[in-house]
N, C-alpha and C positions, 0 to 999 in steps of 0.2 A: 670594489665596494661602492665607490662614489658613483660609478656609472649606473649601478643598479638603482640607487636612490634617485638618480636623475630620471631614469625611466619611470619610476613610480611617481615622482613628484610632478614632472612636466607633462607626460602623456596623459595623466589622469587629472590634470588641472586645466583642461582646455577651455573652461568657462571664463578664464581670465586672460590667457594669452593664446594667440593663434600660432601653434607650433608647427603647422604644416609648411610654413614658409622656409626658404633657404636662408638661414640667418647669416649675415655678414656684418661684422662690427662697424665697418666704415659706413656702409649704407644705413645702418641703424642710427649711428651717431649723427648722420646728416638729418635725421628726422627730429632730433632734439631741438626744441625751440624755447629759449629762456623766457620769451614773452608769452608763451602759450602753455600755461601750467594747468593741465586738465588730466583726466583719467587716462587719456591716450598716451600722455607723456609717462605716466606710471607704467603702462604696459611696455613702452619702448625701453625704458630703463630696465625693466624686468627681463626683457628679451636679451639685452646686452649682458646682464648678469648671468643669464642662462648660458649664453655663448661661452663666457669665460669660466664657467663653473668648474669644469673638469681640469683644464690646463693652467688657468691663472686664477687661483682662489683669491689672491689679493685684489685683482681687478673685479672679480665677482662680488666680493664684499663691498667694494667702493660703490658700485652701481646699485647693489641691493640696498645699501644704507640710504642712497639718494632717493630710490624708489619708495623706501619706507617713510622718509621725511615728507615727501610730497603727498603720499597717500594719507598720512595723518592730517596734513593741512587741509586736504580736500574731503576729509571724513569718508574716504573710499576704503571701506572695511575689507573687501575682498583683496584689494591691492595691498593693504597693510599686512594681512596675515600671510599672503604669498611672499612678500618681501621679508617678513620675519623668518619664515621657514627657510628661504634661500640664504639669508644672512647667517642663520644658525648653522646650516650645513657647511657654508664656506668657512665659518669659524672652527667647526669641528675638523674640517679638512686641514686647517692651518694649525690644529692642535690646541686651540684656545677653548678648552672644554667648558669652563665656567661661563664664559660669555655666550658660547653656543647654547648651553642649557637655558640661560636667561632669555635668549630670543625665543627658544622653543616653548618655554613655559608661558611666555606672554601670548604666543600664537595659540597655545592650548586654551588659555583663559578666554580668548575672544571666540574661538570655535565653540566652546561649551556655552558661552553666553548666548551665541546665535543659534545654538542647537544644530550645528553643522556636524553630523556624525562622521561623514567621510573625512573632513578636515581633522576631526578629533582622532580618528583611527590612525591617520597618517602621521600626525604629530606625536602621538604616543609611541609609535614605532621609532621615529627620529630620536626621541628622548632616550628610549631604551638602548638604541644602538650607540648613542653618545656615551652613556654610562658604561657600555661594554668596552669601548675603546679607552675610557678613563679608568678601567679596571675596577669599577664599582659594580660588581656582578650581582649582588643581592638587590640593589636598587634597580639595576637593569632588568632583572627578571620580573619585578613588580610591574613595570610599565610594558614590557614585552608581552606578558600574559594578558594584560588588559587589552592591548592592541589585537592580540591573537583572537580573543573571545569576540571582539567586535567584528573582525574580519570574517570569522565563521558565521556570525549572525547575518552579515551583509553578503555572504557567499562570494567573497573576493579571494579567489584561489591564489593569485600572485602575492598579495600582502600576507595571506595566511602562511604561505610557504616561506616567505622572507622572515616572518616572525619565528617560525619553527626552527629554522637554521640558526638564528641568533640565540634563541633559548637554549638549543643544544650546545652552542659554543660557550655560553655563559656557564652551563653546567660542567663543561669540560674544564674551564678555567678554575672551577671550584673543586676539581678532582672527583666529580661525580660522573665517572666514565660510562656507567650503565645508562644513566639518564641521558647523557649526551648522545650516545649511540641511538637511543630510542627516538629522540626528537629529530636527529639528523636523518635517520632512516625514513621517518614520516615525510620529511621535507623532500628527500630523494624520490620517494614513491610518487609525490605530487608532480614531479617534473613531467611524467608521461601523460598527465591529464590537463596540462595548461600550455599556453603559447610558449614557444622556445625563446628564452632570454639567456643569451650566451654567458654574460658575467655571473648571473645567478646560478647557472649550472656549474661553472668553474668554482664558485664559492662553496656550493654544497658538496661537490666532489672532494675539494680540499678538506673540508671539515669532516667528511666521512673518514678520510685518511687520518685526521687528527684523533678522532674517536677510537679508531682501531689501534693507532700508535699508543694511546693511553691504556689500551687493554693488552699491550705487548704483542700485538699481532702485526709484526713488521711487514710480512709479505703482503697482507691485505692492505695495509696502509700505503705501501709503495705503489700498489696497483691503482688505488684511487688518486694518489698524487699525480701519477703519470697521465691518467685520464683527464684530470683537471688541467694540467699543464698543456696538453695537446689542445684541449678546447679553448684555453686562453690564447695560445699562439694563433689558432685558426680564426678567432674573432678579434685579434689585435687588442686583447684586454690586458693592458700593462699593469693595472692595479693588482689583479689576482695572479698575474704572472710572478710578481715579486713575492707575494705571500706563499705561493706554492713552491717556488724555488727555495725559499728559506726553510720550508718544512721538509723538503727533500734533503737539504743540507743538514738539518738537525737529525734526520733519520740516519744518514750516513755517519754522522759524528757519533751517534749513540752506538753504532756498529763498529766504531773505530776505523772506518774507511775515510781517513782524513783528507786524502787527495780529492776524492769525489765530493766530500763535504765542502772543501774549500772552493772547488769549482762552482758549485751551485750557490754558495754563500756570496761569492763575488757577483754572480749573475743577479742575485736577489738585491744586493746593494745598488748595482747599476740601474736596475729596473725601478727601485724606489726613488733614487735620485732623479731619474728621468720623468717620473710621474709626480714628483714633488710631495711624496708621502713622508711626513716626518716620523710617524709611528713606525712604518716599515723600515725607514732609514735607521731608526734606533735599534730595532730588533736585528736587522742584518749586520749592522756595525758591531753590536754586542757579541754576536756569534763569531764574527771575524776576529775580534780581540782574543777570544779563547783559542780559535784555531791557529792563529799566528803564534800565540804563546806556546802552544803545544809543539809547533814546528820549529820553534826557536827563533823566529823572525820577530825580534822585539821591536824593531823600528816600525814595522807595519802594525804591530800590536798596539804600540803607543799612539800611532796615528788614528787608528779606528777607535781607540779608547777615548781620545779627545772628541771625536765625532759623536760617539755614543753619549758622553757626558753632556755635551752641549744640547743634544736632542732631548735627553732625559730632563735636563733643567727646564727646557722650553715647554715640555709636555707635562711634567709632573712635579715641578718645583714647588717649594713651600708656599710661594705666593698664589700659585694656582689652587692649591688645596685650601688656602685661606679664603680665596674668592668663592670656591665651591661651598665651603661651610657657610659663608654669609648668604649665598644664594639659597642653600637648603633651608636656612633659618627663615629667610624672607618668604620662601615658598610655603613653609610650614605655617608661618604666621598668617599668610594670605588664605591658605586652606582652612585654618582654624576660624578666621574671620568669616569665610564663606559658610562654614558649618554653623557658626553662631547666628548669622543672618537667616540661614535656612531654618534653624530651630526657632528663632523669633517669629518667622513667617508661619511655621507650623503652629506655634502657640497662639498666634492671632487667629488662625483658622479654627483652632479648637475653641477659642473663646466665642467666635462668631457662631460656630456650630452649636455650642451650649446655649447661647442666647436664642438661637433659632429653634432649637429643640424645646427650650422652656416655653417659648411663645406658642409653638405647635401643641405642646402638652396642655397649656391653659385653654387653648381654643378647643381641643378635643374634649377636655373636661367639661367645658361649658355645653358643648354639643351633646355629650353623653348625659349631662344633667337634664337638659331639655327633653332628650329622647326618652330618658328613664321615666319622667313624669307622664309622657305620652304613652309609654308602654304599660304603665300601671293602669291607665284608663282603658287601654285596649285588651289587657290580659283577661278581664272578666268576659268580654265579648268573645275573645279567642277560645276561652275555656268552654263556653256554650257551643261555639261552632265545632270545637274539637269533639265534644260529646256527640253532636249530631253526625259528624263525619264518621266517628267510630261505629255508631249504630248502622249507618249506611254501608260501611265497609263490611260489617258482620253479615248484613243481609246479602251483599254482593258475593262474599265468600260462600255463603250457603247456596246461593243461586248457581255460582260457578261449579260447586261440588255436584249439584244436581245435574247441571249440563254435562259435566265430564262423565258422570255415571250413565246418563242417558246415551251419550256418544259411545261409551264402551259397550253398553247393551245393544245399541244399534249395530255397531261393528260386529259384535259377537253373533247377533241374530243373522246378519248378512253372511258371515262366515259359516254359521251352522246351516243356513239354508243352502249355501253352495255345496257344503259337504254332503248334506242329505240328498241334494239333487244328483250329485255325481255318483254317490254310492248306491242310490236307489235303483238306477238302471241295471247294474250287474246283479243286484240282489233280486230284482224282479225276475230276471232271467233264471237265476238259481231257483227261486221259489216256483216259477211256472214249470220249468223242466222237471223239478222234483215231483210236482203234482202229476204231471204227465207220466213220469216213470212209475209212480205209484199205481196208476191205472193200468199201464202196460204190464206191470208185474202180475197184477190180478188177472189180466187176460191170458198171460203166459200160463198161469196155474190152471185156468179153465181148459186151455187147449191141450195141456199135458194130460189132464184127466180124461179128455176125449180121445187122446191118443194122436192128436194132430201135431206131431213133432216138427214138421216142416214149418207150419204156421208159427209154432212156439219159437223156432229159431229166428224167423223174421222179426217177431216182436222183440226178441232178445237183442238183435242187431240195432233195433230202434232205441232200446234202452241204453245200449253202449254209446250210440251217437249222442243221445241226450246227456249222458254222463260226461262226455268230452266237452260238450258246451257248458255244462255246469262247472267243470274244472277251469275252462277258459275264463268264464265270467268271475269265478272265485279269485283267480289270479289277477284279473282286472281290478277287483275291489282291493286286493292286497297291494297292488302297485299304487293305487290312489292313496291308501293309508300311509305307505312308506314315503311317497313324495310329499304328503302333508307333513309328516314328521321332519323331513329334510327342510321343508319350507319354514317350519316354525322353530327349528332348533337353532340356538345361538352358537355361532362358531367359536371354538376355543383354540383354533389352529394358530400357530405362531408364524409370523412373516419370515421369509428367508430370501436371501439374495438369489434371484432366479434368472436364468437365461431365457428371456421371453421368446426369442426366435426358435430355440430348441424345443421349448414347451409346445408352441403352436405347431411346429412340424411334426412332433411326436404324436399329438392327438389327431392331426389330420390323417396320418398313416394308420393310427389305431382305429379310427372310425371307418376308414375305407376298407381295411382288411376285415374288420368285424362285419360290415355289411356284405362283403363278398363271400364271407363264410356262410351267411344265411341264404344269399341269393347269388349263385355262381354266374348267373347270366347278367348281373348288374355290372355296368362299366361307366366310367366318367373320366373326363380330362381334369387332372389336378394341376393347378398353377400356384406357384409361391413367389413372393417378392419380399424378402426380409432385409430390413435396414440394419447393417452391421454396426452402425454407430450407437445403437441402443444399449448394448452391453447388458448388464445385470441390474434389476430393480428389486426392491423388497415387496414381495407378495406372499400370500398363502398358496403355494403351488397346486395343492390338491383341489382347492376351491376354484381357482382360476382355470385349472385344467378341466374341471367339471363344466364351467361355463363354455369354454371353447369347444369341448366335445359335444355339448348340447346344440350349439349353434351349427357346427359342422354336420351333425347327425340330421338336424332339421333340413339343412341345405341338400344333403343327399336324398332325403325323402321327397322334397319338392321337385328336384330334377328327374327323379325316377318316375314320379307321377306324370310329369310332362312328357317323358319318353314313352309312357304307355299310351299317350294320345296319338302316337304314330304320326307326328307332324313331319312333313317332308324336310329333309336336310337338318333336322335338329340333332345336336350332339350335347349330352349333359356336360356341364363344366362347373368346377368349383375353384375359386381363387381365395387363397389366404395370404395376407400381406401385413407387414408391420412398418411403421414409420415414426420418426421423432420430429415433432413439429412444436416450436415455441416452448420447449421444456416439457412437453407432454408426449406420451406414447399412445399411438393409435394401432389397434389390432382390427383388421377388417376381414369379414367372412362374406364372400359374394357368391351368388349363384345365378344361373340364367334360366330359372324356373318361371312360373306364371306370375310371380309377384303376389303382393298382399292387397286385397280389395281395399279401397280407400274408406269404405263405410265401417270396416272393422279394425282399421289401423290403430285407432286410439284405445283398443281393448286388448291388444296382444300381450301386454305385460300384466294383465289382471289374472289372479288365481282362477283356475278351472276353465279359462277361456282357451279354446283350441279350434283351428280351422280343419283339423283332421276329422275323418268320419268317426262315428261312435264306435268305441272299442279300440281305436288305434292311438289315442293320445289322452293324457291325464289333464292337460291344460296347466300343469305346474312347472314345466321346464323353463319357459321364458320368465315366469314370475320369480322363480328361484334364482335364475341367472341375474336378473335385474337387482335383486336384493344383495347378492354376493358382490357385484360390482360397486353398488352404493356403499357397502361396508368397507370396501377398499378406498373409498373417497373418490371414486371415478364416475363415469357415465356410460350408459348403454343406450345407443341411439339406433334408428333404423331409417334407411332410405330405400324406397321401392318404386317400381314402375310396373303397373299392371300389364301382364303379358310378356314382360322382358326380364324381370328378375328382381332380386332383393340384396341389399348390403346391410349387414349388422356391424356396427362400429363400437368397439370397446375403447374408451379413453381413460388412461391412467396417468397419475403424476409420476414423473421420472425420479 
């Protein structure tokens, strides 16, 4: 236990003493100079105290007190609190708990006064552990929890783990075994996430065993005790060796295995004597008293009883409790005085705040009074200006309404003109062929009356051809109307999670086989490159499919047209690909046709515009596709090179 605190105290206090050196008491003593009393002397004295800390607590206390006295004379605060902590730990090691607490409380006061959080955290842990050894477990928990909270905030895993195991041990001593096991388990779990500290590991393993023993789980307790003892042997940890040996002896005694218990109790007593631990000497000798009494060896029982009595008086005698009570009273009075001073300071701040607030209030009131008078003068002017603005606004709204209406009418007129132009062509054909058929039927009647049946049949064939053309142009008009309805209809389709790659591939095959069904001589190379990382995105699959189908159908049309030009070495090719770029999805439909002339490139998404010959296109496919993609929050772009081909690019959010 002492070794653990040495690790904490000295390795984390390098700002005061350089602990990288190989300490030797003789070489350090040679550095002492009675005529040179400066901060370096404080450091040397602290180094010597550190060297004696574990093996000779009396010498440690002597040099720590000398360092403390010199640091106070030099007003060397860092050296003073360091010496206070060292002396306090030496006194605790010697079993003088009241004086140890006195030193630690003084160090805590200075750390808090200087707002040194690390020093405060460390000293709170020292105080809590001193209370644990003095069997004042409720007081110990108060300080240990404060230290634990600070260690968590400062992300210090070693101090946090040390506090957890001490909290668990305090709960164990209060017979709260469930709470004890909870905190010991947390400390044990931390061991795998922090640097290896052999004594701390031995301590936690021992206390895990204590917690399981309290729950009457003897086998589990013995496993942890043996692990702790092996770790202590391997790291030459005499302090925890004694503790663990005594716990194993207690476990065997509870199981009435007195020979094994006596063996480990003697080992524990010898280890405690060797390391100079008064507390462990008391505990081991008390156990030996009972074991020898049970075995009938009264001489040995009386011997160890005398040792136990002397140790107990030294550690917990009435004088020690009286000193502790006086210390607690002094500390309570000091804390109360601090609280009173803090309250007085807060009261002064409140008084200053109230005076400041009153001054600000009076200043604001004066400013408001002045501004109010100014406002009264300007209100009349503002009222007049408001009336003028309202009149102007009314006129602007009226003008705006007129402009909107004019815009609507202009758009409607443009749309109506487009509709009339597109439908007029097929209607003209229908009307013209109807008139011609009317004349041909009249001629047929005349030829029949004359008996010229062959001529009548020829005229009837002409009528039949004209009817076919009338039917063709009627369907053309019907297609224009249907596409216009699709163009103007607002979609009510719901978005669904859709596999874009599967959708594009499906419509590519659908368009190709549909075209092959109409023209069995048509052929083209199909290329696909689908990005598998795209997955599913939310779209209206029917509408997006209509766009892809339209773009692919257009691509097939242009490569077929280029094929008909009989260019040497030309082979129609269509490529459909998908790719995920910067969180967006791209669908590309590319062809190697003749491309789109630059002069008409900015018109291709306009309703009724088409580059196809009259009668072969409605001019609404690309316009409708453009609106569908916009409704999905995306973009429809085109890249083209005249004579080489075109790429239509659909961009959607993933």
